[in-house]
N, C-alpha and C positions, 0 to 999 in steps of 0.2 A: 188653256189652266182652266177653263171653265168645266172641261170635260171630266179632268182628276178633282176638279171641287166636288161634281156633281154624284163621281164612282165613291171618294170618299163619303160622303152625304149616303149614299145609298149604302154602303157598308158598316155603316154605323148604326142608321136604322135595323139592317138586318139582323145587325148582333143584339140589341135592345127587344128586337122583335124575338129571336132566339131564346132568350133569356127566358122572356116571359112565357113561351110556352113549354120551356124544360121543366118538369115537375120540379118542386123544390126535394131537397135528400134530403134524409134523419141523419143530424148530427150526432154521435154518441161521445158523452166525455169521456170514455175510455174505452180502450180494444184490450186492455188485462188491466184485471182488479184486483188485490188483494186484503183478504177479510177473513179474521178471528172465526175458528169451527165452534162456536160458541152457543149455537143451536138457537140466538137471535134473529130478529130481526135490522136491518141495516140501509143506510140509502146507500146505496151502490152505484147508481149512475144517473147523469143528468141529460137529458134530451134536448137537443132544438133544432130549426132546420134551418135549411142552408143557405137561404135568404132573410132569412128573420122571420118568418112569417108564422103563423098561429096554427101550434098541433093538435090537432083531434086525437086526443087521445082515448076516445073508444075506437080507432083505428090502428092503438099499438098493441102487438099482440106478443108476449115474451114468453118463452119457452124453454123447455131445459131441466129448469130447477125451480121450487118454488119463488114467483116472486110476483109483484104487483104493481102496479101504475098509476101513480097519484098526482092529483096538479096542488100545489103548494099556494101560499098566498102568494101574487106577485106574478103568478099565471107558470111560476118553472114548473115544467114536467120532469116527474121523477119514477126513476124504478127499486124500488125496496126490496132488496133480497133477503131471503130466509135461508140464513148461514147453517149448513150441518150441523153434528156434534163431532163429527170425525173426519181430520184433514183428509182431504183431498184436490183435485185440480178437477172441475167441469167447466163447461160451456152452455153459457145464455144467447138464446139466436134474438135479435129483437126484430121484429119486422114490420115497416109503415107502409100499409097499403099495398105494392106488387115488391118493395127492396127488403132485403134483408141483411140483417149486420151480425155477427157473431164477436161476444165479448168471451175472452178465456177470464174463470175466475179461481185464483188459489185460496182456499181456507188450510189455515195455520193452526196448527197444536195452540191451544189457549188454556193458558192459566191462570184467570180469571177468575178471582173468588173474594167478590164487593164486600162478603159480609166476613170476614177473614174467620170464619170459621170450620175450614176445611173443607168445605164441599164445593167442587168446580162450578165456578156458574154454566157451563155446557151442562150439568146436572139439573140444575133448578129449573123449574117450568113456570117461562117466561110470559105464558098469557093464561088470562084469565081462564079461557075453554080450558085449557090443559091441567089447570089447577083443578076447576071443577071435577073433569074427567078423572082425574087422580081419587079425588075425594069419592066421587060416585061407585070405584071399582074398589077402593080402598073397604070401604066400609060395607059394600055388598058381599065380598070376600067374608069381611068378617060375623058378619049375620050368618053368610053357608054354615060357616064351622060352628057357629052353635047351633044351628039346625039341625046339622047330620048327625045321624046314630053312631055312639063309638068305632063301629068295626069300619064305617065309611070314613073318618077322618086321616086325613094324610099322617104316616107314620113321623113327618120331619116334625110335628106339632106335640111338643110333649112338653112345654110350660109357655110361660109369657111372653118372652123373647121370641120364644118359636113362631107364636102365632102371629106376631108384630111380621117378622122377616117374612113367611110366607104369605101376606096380605100386600106388604109393600112391593114385592118381587112381582106378585100378581096384577097390582096396579098398575104397573109400568110396564109389561108385557104387552104386545100385540093381541088382540082378543079374536082369535081367528079360531079356524076347526082343531085343527092340531094342537094349541094349547087350550083347547078345553076338553080334550080328550086325554090330557095330563092331568084334567082337576075334577074334581066330584061334584063337578055343576051337570044338572042334567038339562040344561037349558041358561044361556047367556042373557041378563036383562040387557035392555035397551040403551045401554051407555057407548057413549065415541071411546074409542082407546087416545090416550094422549098422542099428537101429531107429532111432537117433538125430536122424538125418538123412541124406539121400542127396546126395551131389556133384552139381551145382555148387550145388543150393538152401541155399545159406544165404548169411549178410550178404557172404561174401567172392565169391561167385558163382567164375567158374573161376579167379580169383586165389588158387589154393590156398597159396602158398610165401614164407613170410616171406623178406624179403630186406633188411629194415632194420633196427637194433638199435633197442632200448627195448621197455618194456614195451607191453602194446596199450591203444590208446585210440580211442575211438566216431569218431575221424579217420582209422583206420586203411585200411579197407577203398576208400577212393576218392582217398587222399592218395602212393599207390606205394610203399605197405609191402610190400603183397605184390604177386605176380606168379605166371603160369604156368608162368614160367622159373625154375630157380635152379642154377647148377653148384654141383659135389661139394662145394667150399669153403664154400657157402652154406647148402647141404642138412646139412651139418656143422654150421655155427656158429649158424646158424638157428632150426633146424626139428628138432633132433635132443639131447640131453643125454646126458651120459656116465654109463654106469651103472657099467663095471668094467675092468680090464688083463686078467683073468682068462678065457680065451671057458669055461672049465667052468662060469660063471656065469650066461652068456649062453641067451639064450631064442629059440625060434625066431621069427623076423621080424626079433630084433637086426641090427645092420648092422655093419661092421667098418671104420673109415676110417684110411687111410694117409695119410701125407706123405712123396713122394717128389722132394726138392730136385732131383735131378740131371736131373729128366725137364721135359718143353715144359708138359704139363699134370702140377703135381705133386699132385693133391689124389685120393685115389682110392679106392673104395666096394664090399664085398660086403655081400650079405642071404644072412642064417644062414638055410635050410631044414632040413624034415626033424623028424621026431616029436623025433628029440634034438639038433634044431640041428647034424646029422653032417655037411651038406654047406652048399658055400658057390657063390653063382652072385655070378658078375659079368660087366660087359663090358669086353674089352679094349682098346676106344676102337681108333682107325686103327690098323693095322698097317701099315708100308711105304706103299703105294699104296692098300692094301685098305682095307676099310672095319669090317674087325674082328669078331668075333661075340661072343655069349654060351656063356659057359663053365660048366660045374659041376664041382668037384671035393668029395672027401671032405673033412672038416674035417681027417682023420688028415696026407694028404698034404698039403695046408697049415701044417700044421705041421712038417711034416717037407721044405718043399720047399728046392731045391736053392739058392736066392737067398734069404737068411739076410733079406734086406728086406721078404720079405711072408709071414715068420712072424708069424702072431699071438701074440708071446709078450712077457711083460712087457719082457725083456731087449731087446727091439729097439726103438730109438728111433725107426723111421720107422713105428712102428705106434702111431696116436694112439689106441687102444681099442675097446671095446665102446661102440654107441651106442644108444639108441631114439628113436622118433619121439616128438614134443612130445606130440600127442594121445592118446598110452600113459600119458602122465604120471600117478603117483596121489600124492594126499597120505596118505602113510603112517604120520601122526604119531597 
C-alpha cells in the first residue's frame, strides 16, 4: 500500500513538473474569420496563452496580410487586420516564439455606405495618412496641369470637369515608373501613394465616378451606377459633399463649384491648391473656336474678380460653395 501511494505521489509530482517545463502555447480565438472587404482595420483575433500566462507582444509576428498587434486596456492582446477592398480568402500566419498558427480569413463583398451618398465605404480613405496623400497628389497634378505648355497637356483635359477627373484618377493610382510614363510629369513629387488600394484595382474597376442617385448597393459596379465619365454637374451632385460657403474654412484639394445659368455649360469647377489653399486651378473650357486652357489664379484675385459671378463669396448666388470629394468624408461623430 505504501509503495502504491509513493508511486502515485511520484507520478503526480512528475506531471506537475512536466507541465511547468512545457512551454505555454499561444491560443488564437478562431482559426477562421470572416470580415468585410471594406479597406478598413478590424479587430480580427484575440490571443492568450494556454496556461494563462502573460504574453510578450513583441514576440508575436503576424505575416501574410497587413496586421498589427496591440495590447488593450486590461492586458488583452489583439491582432488588428487590414481588410482589402476586393473579396478574397487569405491566410494569416501568427508566430509566437517558435510555434506558428495559421488563420484563414474570408473577406466578403461589402455594401457599406455609411453616409448614404452612393460612395461605397471601401472607396473612402479610412486613414488620415491616406487622405493627406490623396490631397497632396490631387493638388500636385492640378498644379502640374496649370504649368504645362498647351502641347503637353493631356488631350482628355478639355474642360473643368475633365481636369477634375484626370487629377482624381491620378491621385488614386500607384505612383510608380509605369504610371509616370503615362503622365506629363518629368519628376515625381516626394508624396506617398495611398495605401488602402490603387486605382483601378477595386470592385468598381475603371468606372470610378458615381452617375446615379441613391445609396450604394452590391449591384452598382455592374448596373451602370458608376462610369469613367462624369460632367461637372454629376461630379458636384454625386461625388462630392458640401463643406462651406466660406473659402477661409476650405482645405487644399477642396473644390469650388459654380452655376452660371446664362452659359451653355452652366456648371463650372475649380481646384484649391497651395499650402494655404491660396490658389485656384481650373480649365476655362472652349474659348471661341479654341480649346481653352488651364489657368491658375490666386484666391485673392478670385475674391476680387471684376465679374462678381466668379467671386467665391456667400453673397454670390452663382457660387454653389466649397465641396469635398466623398472619398475624403469622415465620420466626425
